[in-house]
Backbone as CSV, one residue per row, in Angstrom:
resi,resn,N_x,N_y,N_z,CA_x,CA_y,CA_z,C_x,C_y,C_z
1,MET,-105.601,16.363,-47.528,-106.304,16.739,-46.300,-106.292,15.617,-45.269
2,GLU,-105.521,14.562,-45.553,-105.509,13.418,-44.647,-105.075,13.800,-43.238
3,ARG,-104.136,14.739,-43.130,-103.656,15.137,-41.805,-104.760,15.792,-40.977
4,LEU,-105.673,16.477,-41.640,-106.753,17.148,-40.924,-107.786,16.155,-40.431
5,PHE,-107.948,15.069,-41.166,-108.972,14.073,-40.827,-108.307,12.744,-40.472
6,SER,-107.479,12.778,-39.451,-106.740,11.579,-39.065,-107.568,10.635,-38.201
7,HIS,-108.709,11.113,-37.692,-109.581,10.260,-36.882,-110.544,9.484,-37.781
8,ALA,-110.887,8.292,-37.352,-111.784,7.440,-38.133,-113.171,8.039,-38.276
9,ASP,-113.560,8.927,-37.352,-114.899,9.521,-37.420,-115.016,10.597,-38.493
10,GLY,-113.892,11.004,-39.096,-113.923,12.017,-40.143,-114.152,13.425,-39.647
11,ARG,-114.039,13.641,-38.338,-114.239,14.983,-37.781,-112.908,15.576,-37.316
12,SER,-112.933,16.888,-37.055,-111.685,17.572,-36.749,-111.930,18.769,-35.834
13,LEU,-110.991,18.995,-34.923,-111.021,20.133,-34.002,-109.797,20.999,-34.270
14,ILE,-110.037,22.252,-34.621,-108.967,23.176,-35.004,-108.962,24.363,-34.048
15,LEU,-107.777,24.750,-33.593,-107.617,25.965,-32.795,-107.153,27.086,-33.700
16,GLY,-107.908,28.179,-33.746,-107.528,29.346,-34.525,-106.833,30.384,-33.663
17,VAL,-105.602,30.741,-34.039,-104.882,31.815,-33.356,-104.380,32.834,-34.385
18,ASP,-105.124,32.966,-35.470,-104.758,33.877,-36.554,-105.343,35.271,-36.380
19,HIS,-106.094,35.515,-35.331,-106.840,36.756,-35.135,-106.000,38.042,-35.244
20,PRO,-104.761,38.100,-34.727,-104.021,39.358,-34.821,-103.776,39.834,-36.244
21,LEU,-103.826,38.933,-37.214,-103.616,39.330,-38.605,-104.706,40.264,-39.102
22,PHE,-105.912,40.151,-38.550,-106.992,41.043,-38.994,-107.609,41.863,-37.867
23,GLU,-107.209,41.616,-36.616,-107.743,42.390,-35.496,-106.675,43.139,-34.712
24,GLY,-105.394,42.923,-35.009,-104.349,43.546,-34.209,-104.232,42.865,-32.853
25,HIS,-104.116,43.677,-31.807,-103.971,43.111,-30.460,-105.245,42.393,-30.048
26,VAL,-105.097,41.162,-29.568,-106.218,40.360,-29.087,-105.838,39.782,-27.731
27,SER,-106.670,40.025,-26.737,-106.408,39.496,-25.401,-106.342,37.970,-25.435
28,GLY,-105.294,37.434,-24.839,-105.085,35.989,-24.827,-104.067,35.523,-25.843
29,LEU,-103.758,36.384,-26.830,-102.782,36.020,-27.866,-101.548,36.914,-27.817
30,GLU,-101.262,37.467,-26.655,-100.076,38.307,-26.518,-98.801,37.512,-26.788
31,ASN,-98.805,36.252,-26.392,-97.636,35.391,-26.580,-98.127,34.018,-27.032
32,ILE,-98.229,33.837,-28.332,-98.800,32.600,-28.870,-97.952,31.376,-28.521
33,PRO,-96.615,31.439,-28.628,-95.833,30.258,-28.228,-96.092,29.840,-26.780
34,ARG,-96.197,30.820,-25.892,-96.447,30.474,-24.488,-97.819,29.836,-24.320
35,LEU,-98.829,30.387,-25.010,-100.167,29.792,-24.959,-100.120,28.334,-25.410
36,LEU,-99.512,28.091,-26.550,-99.500,26.737,-27.099,-98.727,25.768,-26.215
37,SER,-97.740,26.281,-25.501,-96.956,25.406,-24.624,-97.769,24.884,-23.453
38,THR,-98.894,25.536,-23.145,-99.735,25.101,-22.023,-100.785,24.082,-22.434
39,LEU,-100.930,23.823,-23.721,-102.008,22.961,-24.204,-101.541,21.512,-24.312
40,PRO,-102.444,20.571,-24.094,-102.064,19.153,-24.102,-101.835,18.625,-25.517
41,GLU,-100.937,17.678,-25.625,-100.742,16.997,-26.903,-101.961,16.138,-27.220
42,ASN,-102.212,15.974,-28.524,-103.259,15.071,-29.020,-104.679,15.552,-28.740
43,ALA,-104.847,16.784,-28.280,-106.200,17.304,-28.086,-106.675,18.095,-29.292
44,LEU,-105.773,18.408,-30.217,-106.100,19.175,-31.414,-105.813,18.357,-32.663
45,ASP,-106.610,18.594,-33.692,-106.323,18.031,-35.010,-105.627,19.049,-35.900
46,GLY,-105.902,20.338,-35.684,-105.321,21.360,-36.529,-105.100,22.663,-35.796
47,LEU,-104.170,23.463,-36.326,-103.918,24.823,-35.863,-104.033,25.755,-37.051
48,LEU,-104.738,26.870,-36.876,-104.865,27.890,-37.916,-104.091,29.116,-37.458
49,VAL,-103.085,29.509,-38.242,-102.175,30.576,-37.832,-101.937,31.541,-38.989
50,SER,-101.331,32.680,-38.665,-100.913,33.637,-39.686,-99.590,33.185,-40.298
51,PRO,-99.205,33.753,-41.455,-97.902,33.401,-42.028,-96.743,33.699,-41.087
52,ALA,-96.810,34.830,-40.366,-95.726,35.182,-39.447,-95.592,34.150,-38.335
53,THR,-96.725,33.707,-37.790,-96.686,32.694,-36.738,-96.209,31.361,-37.297
54,MET,-96.611,31.048,-38.516,-96.197,29.791,-39.150,-94.675,29.712,-39.241
55,GLN,-94.046,30.821,-39.575,-92.589,30.837,-39.718,-91.885,30.681,-38.375
56,ALA,-92.522,31.186,-37.316,-91.850,31.252,-36.018,-92.084,30.043,-35.131
57,MET,-93.041,29.197,-35.480,-93.545,28.212,-34.533,-93.121,26.786,-34.856
58,SER,-92.012,26.358,-34.318,-91.639,24.950,-34.446,-92.418,24.082,-33.469
59,SER,-92.911,24.685,-32.378,-93.617,23.908,-31.345,-94.996,23.446,-31.794
60,MET,-95.496,23.969,-32.923,-96.833,23.591,-33.366,-96.921,22.102,-33.682
61,LYS,-95.821,21.510,-34.088,-95.871,20.122,-34.548,-96.251,19.149,-33.441
62,ARG,-95.972,19.511,-32.203,-96.310,18.593,-31.118,-97.806,18.629,-30.816
63,LEU,-98.485,19.703,-31.203,-99.885,19.887,-30.822,-100.871,19.329,-31.829
64,ALA,-100.556,19.417,-33.108,-101.548,19.078,-34.130,-100.872,18.449,-35.334
65,THR,-101.581,17.540,-35.982,-101.034,16.895,-37.175,-101.187,17.765,-38.415
66,CYS,-102.139,18.707,-38.382,-102.418,19.543,-39.557,-102.197,21.008,-39.221
67,HIS,-101.501,21.711,-40.117,-101.251,23.126,-39.925,-101.888,23.902,-41.075
68,ALA,-102.740,24.837,-40.704,-103.440,25.663,-41.684,-102.925,27.090,-41.580
69,MET,-102.725,27.740,-42.715,-102.181,29.096,-42.733,-103.169,30.059,-43.380
70,ARG,-103.442,31.157,-42.677,-104.316,32.210,-43.199,-103.584,32.981,-44.288
71,LEU,-104.243,33.173,-45.425,-103.616,33.836,-46.568,-103.968,35.304,-46.701
72,ASP,-104.944,35.797,-45.920,-105.413,37.158,-46.173,-105.803,37.864,-44.885
73,THR,-106.051,39.163,-45.036,-106.533,39.978,-43.935,-107.632,40.893,-44.458
74,THR,-108.435,41.419,-43.549,-109.508,42.336,-43.925,-109.823,43.254,-42.761
75,GLY,-110.324,44.436,-43.079,-110.770,45.366,-42.036,-112.256,45.317,-41.812
76,ALA,-112.930,44.341,-42.390,-114.397,44.325,-42.366,-114.973,44.187,-40.969
77,PHE,-114.205,43.623,-40.040,-114.745,43.399,-38.701,-114.486,44.570,-37.764
78,ARG,-113.748,45.574,-38.208,-113.481,46.753,-37.385,-114.582,47.780,-37.622
79,GLN,-115.163,48.256,-36.549,-116.310,49.158,-36.656,-115.829,50.605,-36.778
80,HIS,-115.232,50.906,-37.929,-114.679,52.247,-38.125,-115.318,52.958,-39.310
81,GLY,-116.457,52.476,-39.773,-117.115,53.116,-40.903,-116.503,52.683,-42.220
82,GLY,-116.926,53.345,-43.298,-116.447,52.955,-44.613,-117.373,51.940,-45.245
83,SER,-117.316,51.845,-46.562,-118.262,50.977,-47.253,-117.607,50.002,-48.217
84,ASP,-116.297,50.092,-48.382,-115.638,49.259,-49.389,-114.460,48.541,-48.738
85,ILE,-114.749,47.474,-48.003,-113.736,46.791,-47.211,-113.200,45.601,-48.000
86,GLU,-111.962,45.718,-48.416,-111.346,44.683,-49.231,-110.778,43.556,-48.367
87,ALA,-110.492,42.444,-49.009,-109.641,41.411,-48.422,-108.301,41.481,-49.142
88,THR,-107.218,41.447,-48.400,-105.886,41.638,-48.951,-105.056,40.375,-48.789
89,LEU,-104.515,39.882,-49.878,-103.672,38.689,-49.857,-102.336,39.023,-49.196
90,VAL,-101.878,38.171,-48.277,-100.623,38.431,-47.568,-99.598,37.313,-47.775
91,ALA,-99.929,36.317,-48.576,-98.992,35.218,-48.831,-99.127,34.769,-50.279
92,SER,-98.008,34.428,-50.891,-97.969,33.994,-52.287,-97.917,32.473,-52.371
93,ALA,-97.972,31.976,-53.601,-97.831,30.532,-53.807,-96.485,30.035,-53.288
94,ASP,-95.429,30.815,-53.497,-94.111,30.428,-52.987,-94.099,30.395,-51.464
95,ASP,-94.770,31.374,-50.844,-94.849,31.390,-49.378,-95.543,30.131,-48.860
96,ILE,-96.617,29.745,-49.535,-97.354,28.546,-49.120,-96.460,27.320,-49.225
97,ALA,-95.770,27.202,-50.346,-94.918,26.033,-50.564,-93.806,25.939,-49.523
98,ARG,-93.244,27.094,-49.139,-92.153,27.093,-48.156,-92.649,26.898,-46.730
99,SER,-93.913,27.186,-46.486,-94.427,27.238,-45.117,-94.567,25.874,-44.452
100,GLY,-94.799,24.847,-45.257,-95.124,23.546,-44.687,-96.581,23.394,-44.312
101,ALA,-97.411,24.365,-44.675,-98.841,24.286,-44.361,-99.488,23.144,-45.131
102,ASP,-100.427,22.486,-44.478,-101.196,21.420,-45.123,-102.445,21.962,-45.797
103,VAL,-102.995,23.024,-45.224,-104.239,23.650,-45.682,-104.036,25.153,-45.603
104,VAL,-104.682,25.906,-46.490,-104.674,27.362,-46.377,-106.100,27.851,-46.147
105,ALA,-106.213,29.052,-45.588,-107.525,29.607,-45.254,-107.635,31.031,-45.759
106,CYS,-108.844,31.407,-46.143,-109.084,32.779,-46.582,-110.510,33.185,-46.253
107,PHE,-110.746,34.487,-46.312,-112.080,35.028,-46.105,-112.870,35.051,-47.409
108,PHE,-114.178,34.914,-47.271,-115.106,35.236,-48.351,-116.303,35.916,-47.696
109,LEU,-116.352,37.242,-47.827,-117.393,38.022,-47.173,-118.400,38.521,-48.196
110,VAL,-119.656,38.430,-47.843,-120.720,39.002,-48.663,-121.520,39.950,-47.784
111,ASN,-122.146,40.923,-48.409,-122.993,41.845,-47.662,-124.264,41.145,-47.212
112,ALA,-124.602,41.328,-45.948,-125.904,40.874,-45.482,-126.989,41.614,-46.259
113,GLN,-128.142,40.995,-46.357,-129.235,41.591,-47.121,-129.529,42.998,-46.610
114,GLY,-129.528,43.972,-47.538,-129.804,45.355,-47.181,-128.597,46.135,-46.702
115,HIS,-127.416,45.526,-46.721,-126.194,46.193,-46.260,-125.192,46.278,-47.408
116,ARG,-124.254,47.236,-47.285,-123.343,47.492,-48.405,-121.902,47.715,-47.966
117,ARG,-121.539,47.193,-46.838,-120.232,47.542,-46.294,-119.061,46.925,-47.049
118,VAL,-119.121,45.642,-47.350,-117.927,44.958,-47.847,-117.837,45.010,-49.367
119,ALA,-116.599,44.965,-49.848,-116.366,44.881,-51.284,-116.748,43.489,-51.775
120,ASP,-116.830,43.343,-53.089,-117.136,42.039,-53.675,-115.897,41.150,-53.567
121,HIS,-115.989,40.086,-52.805,-114.849,39.201,-52.568,-114.778,38.040,-53.552
122,ARG,-115.646,38.009,-54.548,-115.660,36.857,-55.438,-114.362,36.707,-56.220
123,GLY,-113.862,37.820,-56.733,-112.593,37.758,-57.455,-111.440,37.342,-56.556
124,HIS,-111.464,37.822,-55.319,-110.439,37.464,-54.331,-110.413,35.956,-54.116
125,LEU,-111.578,35.362,-53.872,-111.636,33.921,-53.624,-111.302,33.123,-54.876
126,ALA,-111.819,33.542,-56.018,-111.542,32.800,-57.249,-110.045,32.759,-57.544
127,GLY,-109.355,33.880,-57.300,-107.911,33.917,-57.523,-107.153,32.998,-56.584
128,ILE,-107.547,32.988,-55.310,-106.899,32.105,-54.338,-107.151,30.645,-54.691
129,ALA,-108.394,30.326,-55.046,-108.722,28.940,-55.382,-107.919,28.459,-56.588
130,ALA,-107.779,29.308,-57.599,-107.010,28.928,-58.787,-105.537,28.718,-58.436
131,MET,-104.975,29.627,-57.639,-103.579,29.499,-57.221,-103.354,28.197,-56.457
132,CYS,-104.272,27.882,-55.558,-104.091,26.696,-54.722,-104.321,25.403,-55.493
133,ARG,-105.167,25.435,-56.502,-105.307,24.253,-57.364,-103.997,23.962,-58.087
134,ARG,-103.325,25.029,-58.521,-102.066,24.851,-59.252,-100.992,24.209,-58.377
135,ILE,-100.981,24.547,-57.102,-99.918,24.037,-56.234,-100.383,22.882,-55.351
136,GLY,-101.652,22.494,-55.491,-102.143,21.314,-54.800,-102.431,21.495,-53.330
137,HIS,-102.874,22.698,-52.931,-103.218,22.938,-51.532,-104.721,23.143,-51.388
138,PRO,-105.370,22.412,-50.475,-106.796,22.644,-50.228,-107.028,23.978,-49.527
139,VAL,-108.202,24.561,-49.787,-108.546,25.882,-49.264,-109.747,25.784,-48.334
140,MET,-109.561,26.273,-47.114,-110.683,26.449,-46.196,-111.166,27.889,-46.334
141,VAL,-112.437,28.057,-46.665,-112.988,29.390,-46.901,-113.923,29.769,-45.763
142,GLU,-113.621,30.905,-45.143,-114.470,31.449,-44.085,-115.535,32.313,-44.756
143,ALA,-116.699,31.725,-44.964,-117.772,32.350,-45.741,-118.781,32.981,-44.784
144,LEU,-118.862,34.318,-44.816,-119.651,35.048,-43.830,-120.460,36.151,-44.481
145,ALA,-121.658,36.370,-43.961,-122.458,37.536,-44.330,-122.239,38.601,-43.268
146,VAL,-121.927,39.837,-43.706,-121.513,40.900,-42.789,-122.426,42.108,-42.955
147,ASP,-122.828,42.715,-41.820,-123.662,43.911,-41.895,-122.792,45.168,-41.898
148,ASP,-123.416,46.335,-41.955,-122.669,47.582,-42.086,-121.892,47.966,-40.834
149,ASP,-122.152,47.303,-39.717,-121.402,47.556,-38.487,-120.251,46.572,-38.296
150,GLY,-120.035,45.717,-39.279,-118.953,44.752,-39.173,-119.300,43.510,-38.388
151,ASN,-120.591,43.271,-38.167,-121.028,42.072,-37.456,-121.449,41.001,-38.452
152,THR,-121.171,39.754,-38.137,-121.662,38.683,-38.993,-123.123,38.390,-38.677
153,VAL,-123.828,37.917,-39.679,-125.273,37.695,-39.601,-125.525,36.197,-39.615
154,ARG,-126.412,35.742,-38.742,-126.568,34.297,-38.546,-127.930,33.775,-38.992
155,GLU,-128.620,34.501,-39.855,-129.840,33.956,-40.440,-129.467,32.828,-41.406
156,THR,-130.232,31.775,-41.367,-129.915,30.581,-42.160,-129.758,30.899,-43.637
157,SER,-130.683,31.665,-44.195,-130.654,31.929,-45.636,-129.394,32.681,-46.042
158,GLN,-128.909,33.568,-45.183,-127.734,34.358,-45.532,-126.443,33.558,-45.353
159,ILE,-126.403,32.711,-44.339,-125.259,31.805,-44.199,-125.178,30.879,-45.407
160,LEU,-126.307,30.336,-45.803,-126.336,29.417,-46.942,-125.932,30.120,-48.230
161,HIS,-126.368,31.359,-48.404,-125.996,32.134,-49.593,-124.478,32.269,-49.693
162,ALA,-123.837,32.697,-48.606,-122.385,32.885,-48.616,-121.655,31.557,-48.796
163,ALA,-122.123,30.520,-48.110,-121.441,29.224,-48.164,-121.548,28.587,-49.541
164,ARG,-122.721,28.682,-50.152,-122.884,28.058,-51.473,-122.063,28.790,-52.531
165,LEU,-122.018,30.116,-52.456,-121.164,30.865,-53.371,-119.706,30.440,-53.211
166,ALA,-119.261,30.319,-51.970,-117.872,29.931,-51.721,-117.575,28.548,-52.283
167,ALA,-118.511,27.623,-52.111,-118.319,26.277,-52.651,-118.192,26.314,-54.171
168,GLU,-119.034,27.091,-54.818,-118.995,27.177,-56.281,-117.715,27.845,-56.776
169,LEU,-117.133,28.729,-55.950,-115.930,29.459,-56.349,-114.642,28.709,-56.023
170,GLY,-114.757,27.530,-55.422,-113.562,26.713,-55.265,-113.189,26.298,-53.862
171,ALA,-114.046,26.540,-52.870,-113.727,26.114,-51.503,-113.662,24.591,-51.424
172,ASP,-112.645,24.087,-50.752,-112.572,22.658,-50.447,-113.191,22.356,-49.091
173,LEU,-113.087,23.312,-48.180,-113.643,23.222,-46.835,-114.310,24.553,-46.531
174,LEU,-115.344,24.525,-45.714,-116.052,25.751,-45.362,-116.010,25.972,-43.857
175,LYS,-115.807,27.224,-43.486,-115.877,27.651,-42.089,-116.989,28.689,-42.012
176,ILE,-118.039,28.401,-41.248,-119.218,29.263,-41.247,-119.695,29.515,-39.820
177,ASP,-120.555,30.516,-39.689,-121.278,30.713,-38.437,-122.345,29.639,-38.298
178,ALA,-122.614,29.246,-37.071,-123.792,28.416,-36.823,-125.034,29.283,-36.973
179,PRO,-126.083,28.786,-37.606,-127.321,29.571,-37.700,-127.964,29.723,-36.330
180,HIS,-128.753,30.800,-36.181,-129.484,30.991,-34.923,-130.298,29.752,-34.586
181,ASP,-130.959,29.203,-35.596,-131.712,27.966,-35.413,-130.810,26.800,-35.815
182,VAL,-130.175,26.178,-34.836,-129.191,25.131,-35.121,-129.822,23.958,-35.860
183,ALA,-131.130,23.799,-35.732,-131.808,22.723,-36.460,-131.641,22.871,-37.969
184,ASP,-131.352,24.104,-38.442,-131.166,24.342,-39.876,-129.779,23.946,-40.369
185,LEU,-128.863,23.664,-39.461,-127.486,23.397,-39.877,-127.393,22.203,-40.818
186,GLY,-128.172,21.170,-40.570,-128.147,20.005,-41.448,-128.518,20.346,-42.875
187,ASP,-129.465,21.266,-43.059,-129.851,21.689,-44.408,-128.695,22.409,-45.101
188,ILE,-127.961,23.230,-44.347,-126.811,23.931,-44.923,-125.740,22.928,-45.335
189,VAL,-125.429,21.994,-44.455,-124.418,20.973,-44.755,-124.792,20.198,-46.017
190,ASP,-126.049,19.815,-46.118,-126.501,19.055,-47.289,-126.406,19.871,-48.569
191,ALA,-126.641,21.183,-48.464,-126.735,22.017,-49.662,-125.385,22.403,-50.243
192,VAL,-124.333,22.450,-49.431,-123.064,22.981,-49.933,-122.119,21.905,-50.460
193,GLY,-122.296,20.662,-50.055,-121.472,19.592,-50.598,-120.000,19.680,-50.262
194,ARG,-119.663,20.309,-49.146,-118.285,20.418,-48.672,-118.258,20.143,-47.172
195,PRO,-117.137,19.696,-46.636,-117.035,19.602,-45.177,-117.243,20.975,-44.542
196,VAL,-118.063,21.030,-43.520,-118.435,22.295,-42.883,-117.891,22.340,-41.462
197,PHE,-117.091,23.364,-41.199,-116.603,23.648,-39.852,-117.355,24.854,-39.304
198,ILE,-117.699,24.793,-38.024,-118.365,25.916,-37.371,-117.315,26.764,-36.670
199,ARG,-117.391,28.074,-36.875,-116.463,28.976,-36.183,-116.956,29.224,-34.760
200,GLY,-116.002,29.342,-33.845,-116.351,29.429,-32.433,-117.103,30.684,-32.052
201,GLY,-116.681,31.834,-32.595,-117.375,33.073,-32.280,-117.135,33.543,-30.855
202,THR,-118.044,34.391,-30.367,-117.923,34.969,-29.031,-118.045,33.882,-27.966
203,PRO,-117.133,33.868,-26.987,-117.213,32.835,-25.943,-118.525,32.889,-25.173
204,ARG,-119.028,31.734,-24.809,-120.234,31.628,-23.987,-119.870,31.852,-22.521
205,ASP,-120.859,32.236,-21.719,-120.602,32.492,-20.300,-120.258,31.221,-19.541
206,LYS,-120.841,30.102,-19.956,-120.638,28.844,-19.250,-120.006,27.810,-20.180
207,VAL,-119.042,27.078,-19.650,-118.402,26.010,-20.417,-119.427,24.978,-20.862
208,THR,-120.390,24.686,-20.002,-121.402,23.686,-20.361,-122.196,24.116,-21.587
209,ASP,-122.421,25.431,-21.736,-123.131,25.922,-22.921,-122.287,25.719,-24.176
210,THR,-120.996,25.985,-24.075,-120.098,25.767,-25.212,-120.115,24.311,-25.647
211,LEU,-120.008,23.413,-24.695,-119.983,21.984,-25.020,-121.309,21.523,-25.600
212,ARG,-122.407,22.054,-25.074,-123.729,21.692,-25.594,-123.889,22.191,-27.032
213,ASP,-123.402,23.400,-27.303,-123.458,23.929,-28.672,-122.712,23.013,-29.635
214,VAL,-121.501,22.645,-29.275,-120.669,21.828,-30.162,-121.291,20.457,-30.379
215,GLU,-121.855,19.903,-29.338,-122.544,18.618,-29.474,-123.677,18.717,-30.492
216,ALA,-124.410,19.835,-30.465,-125.502,20.036,-31.420,-124.975,20.191,-32.842
217,TYR,-123.852,20.881,-33.017,-123.285,21.057,-34.355,-122.887,19.709,-34.956
218,VAL,-122.213,18.906,-34.158,-121.762,17.596,-34.639,-122.958,16.706,-34.965
219,ALA,-123.982,16.763,-34.126,-125.171,15.934,-34.348,-125.878,16.292,-35.647
220,ARG,-125.720,17.535,-36.103,-126.394,17.992,-37.321,-125.473,18.016,-38.533
221,GLY,-124.361,17.316,-38.447,-123.555,17.091,-39.639,-122.313,17.924,-39.797
222,ALA,-121.999,18.792,-38.835,-120.765,19.568,-38.952,-119.561,18.638,-38.910
223,THR,-118.584,18.928,-39.742,-117.351,18.151,-39.767,-116.506,18.427,-38.538
224,GLY,-116.639,19.617,-37.990,-115.842,19.953,-36.823,-115.982,21.403,-36.454
225,LEU,-114.971,21.895,-35.759,-115.018,23.208,-35.137,-113.683,23.908,-35.341
226,VAL,-113.744,25.210,-35.663,-112.559,26.066,-35.607,-112.823,27.057,-34.490
227,ILE,-112.120,26.910,-33.395,-112.422,27.671,-32.189,-111.198,28.459,-31.757
228,GLY,-111.423,29.672,-31.275,-110.314,30.516,-30.857,-110.507,31.090,-29.471
229,ARG,-111.274,32.188,-29.395,-111.426,32.909,-28.124,-111.927,32.024,-26.988
230,SER,-112.820,31.124,-27.286,-113.354,30.274,-26.218,-112.260,29.446,-25.561
231,ILE,-111.165,29.210,-26.306,-110.024,28.504,-25.735,-109.023,29.487,-25.142
232,PHE,-108.497,30.404,-25.966,-107.367,31.198,-25.485,-107.762,32.302,-24.509
233,GLN,-109.064,32.572,-24.348,-109.515,33.496,-23.314,-110.190,32.769,-22.150
234,ALA,-110.120,31.450,-22.145,-110.746,30.667,-21.078,-109.891,30.693,-19.816
235,ALA,-110.550,30.483,-18.676,-109.817,30.409,-17.410,-108.903,29.193,-17.381
236,GLN,-109.350,28.102,-17.995,-108.558,26.864,-18.045,-108.568,26.316,-19.475
237,PRO,-107.755,26.898,-20.349,-107.779,26.499,-21.764,-107.538,25.012,-21.988
238,ALA,-106.593,24.436,-21.276,-106.253,23.028,-21.507,-107.416,22.110,-21.169
239,GLU,-108.102,22.392,-20.070,-109.219,21.540,-19.664,-110.382,21.653,-20.648
240,LEU,-110.660,22.877,-21.099,-111.744,23.054,-22.064,-111.411,22.355,-23.376
241,LEU,-110.166,22.452,-23.794,-109.760,21.808,-25.041,-109.952,20.295,-24.969
242,LYS,-109.594,19.702,-23.854,-109.787,18.260,-23.694,-111.271,17.897,-23.727
243,SER,-112.102,18.734,-23.119,-113.549,18.476,-23.133,-114.116,18.595,-24.539
244,LEU,-113.662,19.599,-25.285,-114.126,19.763,-26.663,-113.697,18.581,-27.526
245,HIS,-112.496,18.102,-27.316,-112.020,16.937,-28.069,-112.934,15.745,-27.835
246,ARG,-113.355,15.547,-26.596,-114.251,14.428,-26.293,-115.593,14.586,-26.989
247,VAL,-116.096,15.825,-27.063,-117.385,16.052,-27.714,-117.276,15.832,-29.222
248,VAL,-116.226,16.375,-29.833,-116.068,16.260,-31.286,-115.816,14.814,-31.702
249,HIS,-114.993,14.113,-30.945,-114.571,12.771,-31.358,-115.196,11.644,-30.550
250,GLY,-115.968,11.987,-29.530,-116.541,10.948,-28.688,-115.533,10.420,-27.687
251,GLY,-116.020,9.656,-26.735,-115.109,9.078,-25.753,-114.936,9.970,-24.542
């Protein structure tokens, strides 16, 4: 994981552009190579992409020292009804080895309290963790509590429940929602014993709000940020990325 944590502060800023693998068409990601060509060098520590993008993207190397590849997809975030939403593996151990990825990523979804939409993902995560231990690849686990409408839930207790389960099942890194009460984030970080990345989520109306949020996450022990829409749907993605880099790493 040295490539992901190349800064002396031990923190990392990752751009996620893997959304089409589980959401289909996403505004701002119509042409990922073109998007990445507009971003400044040295403003990112990592890129999170789908296997298809990983194969096609030689330009990624100029942007980030660490490349993370999403291993699975799920329909849990689509509001189309149903109660048994699986996570489906889309890459094998051989695919990982050939990809050049430094880190792999997967989902771990649990039902929010009182909800029953998603399938049990424990076997899914345990299998991925075992496979990646065999081939020596660290796993970033996106551990989320999901309600019956496909929305993630940001109550502290439910975030902690999903994150701690993921840690016990083999996560090397965690990607989680920030709790509604950001003051609780330090307790979550302390309890899971893994580096914790905050997922960007829905873009804020004001850039200053985004930067203030990230500053609060870092102050409470977050290792870094995995951000997507707030960058690729921004009016000025390159400028926002540079500002986020300053917040995450100082300076």
